[in-house]
C-alpha positions as CSV (number, residue, x, y, z in Angstrom):
1,M,168.9,20.1,106.9
2,M,170.9,22.4,104.8
3,S,174.5,23.2,105.7
4,H,175.4,26.8,106.5
5,A,177.7,27.1,103.5
6,A,175.0,25.8,101.1
7,Y,172.5,28.3,102.5
8,V,174.9,31.2,102.2
9,L,175.9,30.2,98.6
10,S,172.3,29.8,97.6
11,C,171.4,33.2,99.0
12,Y,174.4,34.7,97.0
13,A,173.2,32.9,93.9
14,V,169.6,34.3,94.3
15,A,171.0,37.8,94.9
16,A,173.3,37.6,91.9
17,A,170.5,36.4,89.7
18,T,168.2,39.2,90.9
19,V,170.9,41.9,90.2
20,A,171.6,40.4,86.8
21,G,168.0,40.4,86.0
22,L,167.5,44.0,87.0
23,V,170.6,45.1,85.0
24,L,169.3,43.3,81.9
25,W,165.8,44.9,82.4
26,V,167.3,48.4,82.7
27,I,169.5,47.9,79.6
28,G,166.5,46.5,77.6
29,D,164.3,49.3,78.8
30,G,166.8,52.0,77.9
31,R,167.2,50.6,74.4
32,A,163.4,50.5,74.0
33,R,163.0,54.2,75.1
34,R,165.9,55.2,72.7
35,R,164.0,53.5,69.9
36,E,160.8,55.2,70.9
37,L,162.5,58.6,70.9
38,Q,164.1,58.0,67.5
39,A,160.7,57.1,66.1
40,L,159.0,60.2,67.5
41,E,161.9,62.5,66.3
42,A,161.6,60.8,62.8
43,A,157.8,61.7,62.9
44,G,158.7,65.3,63.5
45,I,158.0,65.4,67.3
46,R,160.7,67.1,69.2
47,R,161.6,67.0,72.8
48,R,161.2,70.2,74.9
49,S,164.8,70.0,75.9
50,A,165.7,70.4,72.2
51,E,164.0,73.8,72.1
52,A,166.1,76.9,71.6
53,P,166.4,79.4,74.5
54,G,163.2,81.5,74.8
55,G,160.9,78.6,74.0
56,V,161.2,78.9,70.2
57,S,161.1,75.6,68.5
58,K,163.6,74.7,65.8
């Protein structure tokens, strides 16, 4: 059987790998969304949050 310390360390390793994977996924997804926004803005498509007050587009 597995010792208690080995079990605890393996659980910590799995948890750390999971958290690291999620962090890398969020960073990669954020970069992808930023590139998509830049491509849309370069094509002339603007975000609603970039509109002037009163709903008048720039």
